C-alpha positions, -999 to +999 in steps of 0.1 A: +022-495+347+015-497+383+023-472+406+055-481+423+065-481+389+056-450+379+091-448+385+090-480+371+053-475+364+054-438+374+069-454+407+039-440+418+009-456+403+011-488+420-014-472+440-051-481+453-087-484+449-122-480+455-140-467+428-135-440+399-140-404+408-147-370+395-151-334+408-154-299+398-122-284+407-138-250+405-162-256+436-149-242+464-168-250+496-164-236+533-127-223+542-108-248+563-098-233+596-068-254+598-038-246+577-026-281+557+007-266+548+036-289+554+054-322+543+035-352+545+049-386+543+027-405+520+016-441+510+005-445+475-013-479+472+005-502+490+039-488+492+053-461+517+076-444+497+066-410+491+063-372+502+040-343+499+047-309+500+014-289+503+011-250+502-027-243+512-041-206+514-077-200+520-099-228+497-068-236+472-039-255+473-008-264+457+011-300+459+042-317+448+048-356+453+081-367+450+099-402+453+134-417+447+126-416+409+091-402+404+082-364+406+049-343+397+028-309+409-007-306+408-033-282+425-068-287+441-092-269+464-101-274+503-135-275+520-134-278+557-114-311+559-118-323+523-093-320+500-095-325+462-063-326+441-053-332+406-020-334+384-015-341+347+007-372+341+013-368+306+009-400+289+000-416+321-032-397+322-049-378+348-042-383+384-072-375+410-074-376+447-102-370+474-083-370+508-102-364+541-079-347+568-078-358+607-095-327+630-057-321+640-045-316+604-018-343+612-028-368+590-050-377+559-066-407+540-085-412+508-084-424+476-067-418+440-071-429+404-053-426+371-072-426+340-049-436+313-047-465+288-039-487+320-060-470+346-052-474+382-070-467+414-061-471+451-056-457+486-037-427+497-026-419+532-004-394+547+012-381+581+035-356+590+050-377+611+080-397+596+081-436+591+101-455+615+132-467+604+155-498+613+195-500+607+194-531+591+233-529+590+238-525+624+209-546+635+204-573+609+173-583+591+150-599+615+127-629+607+092-615+606+072-638+581+059-667+603+039-678+573+045-684+537+024-657+513+018-688+490+003-721+486+040-736+475+025-767+463+011-750+436+046-733+423+072-746+400+101-720+404+109-686+421+127-656+405+160-646+422+162-612+444+182-590+420+170-610+388+167-598+353+131-609+351+101-588+350+109-549+351+132-526+372+122-529+410+148-512+426+155-493+457+176-458+469+206-481+468+208-499+438+196-498+402+181-517+372+174-550+386+144-568+400+145-568+439+114-588+445+104-625+438+080-639+411+064-673+416+052-690+384+029-721+389+033-755+381+024-764+346-015-770+341-023-750+375-045-722+370-037-686+392-073-692+407-058-721+425-031-704+440-040-692+472-024-662+489-019-652+526-003-628+548+033-637+560+029-614+589+007-600+614+003-563+611-018-537+595-030-532+559-014-501+548-023-496+512-042-511+482-041-505+445-062-518+417-045-526+384-053-529+349-035-540+317-056-518+291-088-506+301-106-537+303-083-562+315-079-564+352-047-578+369-057-577+406-051-557+439-018-550+451-014-551+488+008-534+513+012-548+550+034-535+578+044-561+602+035-550+641+069-567+651+089-541+632+071-513+616+097-499+598+094-527+571+065-535+549+057-560+525+037-559+491+020-590+474+010-583+439-018-595+419-044-606+442-079-615+437-089-606+470-115-629+489-130-600+505-121-561+506-091-551+527-091-515+544-062-492+556-056-501+591-071-533+590-056-559+614-043-594+590-026-623+611+004-645+599-012-672+580-046-653+572-060-664+536-067-632+515-075-648+485-060-662+452-036-653+426-045-632+394-026-651+362-003-623+347+019-633+314+024-665+325+030-662+361+007-658+390+019-632+416+052-618+432+063-605+466+085-577+479+097-569+510+112-533+520+122-508+549+131-474+561+167-470+573+183-441+585+198-437+550+169-442+526+147-466+513+157-507+511+143-537+495+156-572+510+149-603+496+116-623+510+140-652+518+157-631+546+127-621+563+111-655+564+111-679+593+130-714+599+099-730+598+086-712+566+120-719+549+117-755+559+088-758+533+113-747+508+140-773+520+112-797+514+113-788+480+148-792+472+161-755+485+198-758+497+201-722+514+186-690+515+215-676+493+201-696+465+172-673+459+196-642+461+219-627+435+246-605+453+247-568+448+282-576+436+272-604+411+247-582+398+271-551+396+297-576+378+266-587+351+247-552+347+213-551+329+204-525+306+171-506+314+150-483+292+127-468+318+119-498+341+120-523+313+147-545+307+164-549+273+181-581+284+178-608+312+216-609+320+239-639+317+233-650+354+207-675+362+175-656+371+153-688+387+153-715+410+132-743+402+117-762+428+118-803+432+084-819+426+063-822+461+026-823+457+005-820+430-008-785+426-046-779+417-055-783+382-064-755+357-103-751+353-117-757+318-128-718+318-118-690+336-146-665+348-135-630+348-135-613+382-149-580+366-185-573+365 
């Protein structure tokens, strides 16, 4: 489970990273001069999807994290501007976070981890200020992505928006469908040969390190907020970063981030979301790529942007069955767009070297 999929993966646990941490909740330090009580808009890992209510009294706090499909409570301690938080997530494990508040008490940043069977760790930020909003229904979807996020010559096919592949990945308006895109490679092409790039110029809003089980690392999920419209965000999953990325760091469109991890026959996936006046919404990557980027797909046989999108009406007419985030079936609609041949992708190496120490 990776946080967003706390809800799916408890929707929250797609979170972020640093190293695992431990702390003594009984050890209370100096009392803070600032009252940190209130509502914070929180990015856990790569996704700005949560609110945190904090009740601060002396050196103790209680808190509640909520999202569209997740809610949990915990407690912690405060020493000056540092807050230590913990919550029991039942079968998911123990959630622990260390955050540092700005001097004015209006925002915080830090790291978190979950120590369950499939551990996760990542970054967390919060602010009393709401995220920017954009009325996509009234204003339309801007073409924000000026570069493709992937070396397309390595890719065989792309899953459709609202497909029945993978797991439920949906927004505040729809349920039980996968509203991102998977990019399986050509036969014989290894994940480490697939290069990944920032599709937009913007800032890193968070990262999450993910595992399948305690020893199988599945890469880093990276969230990026475009400078051109900060109501939007892009998430790239299963990245083997070429160098660490930090919250607030500027990346430029076309900047190489690293290579793909090979996960269950695929290599990577991409999602695009935004905050609207009415709630959190996901849109297709093919709705935000520029015309020059889309031309690369036309060169591989694409006939229209809509070819990569199952409409809401089509999906509703052929509903999927979900248990938590898992699909019990793939539906009757076509879930994939197979690309025409093109330049041969890099070949699979004879052996793979684990990124783990």
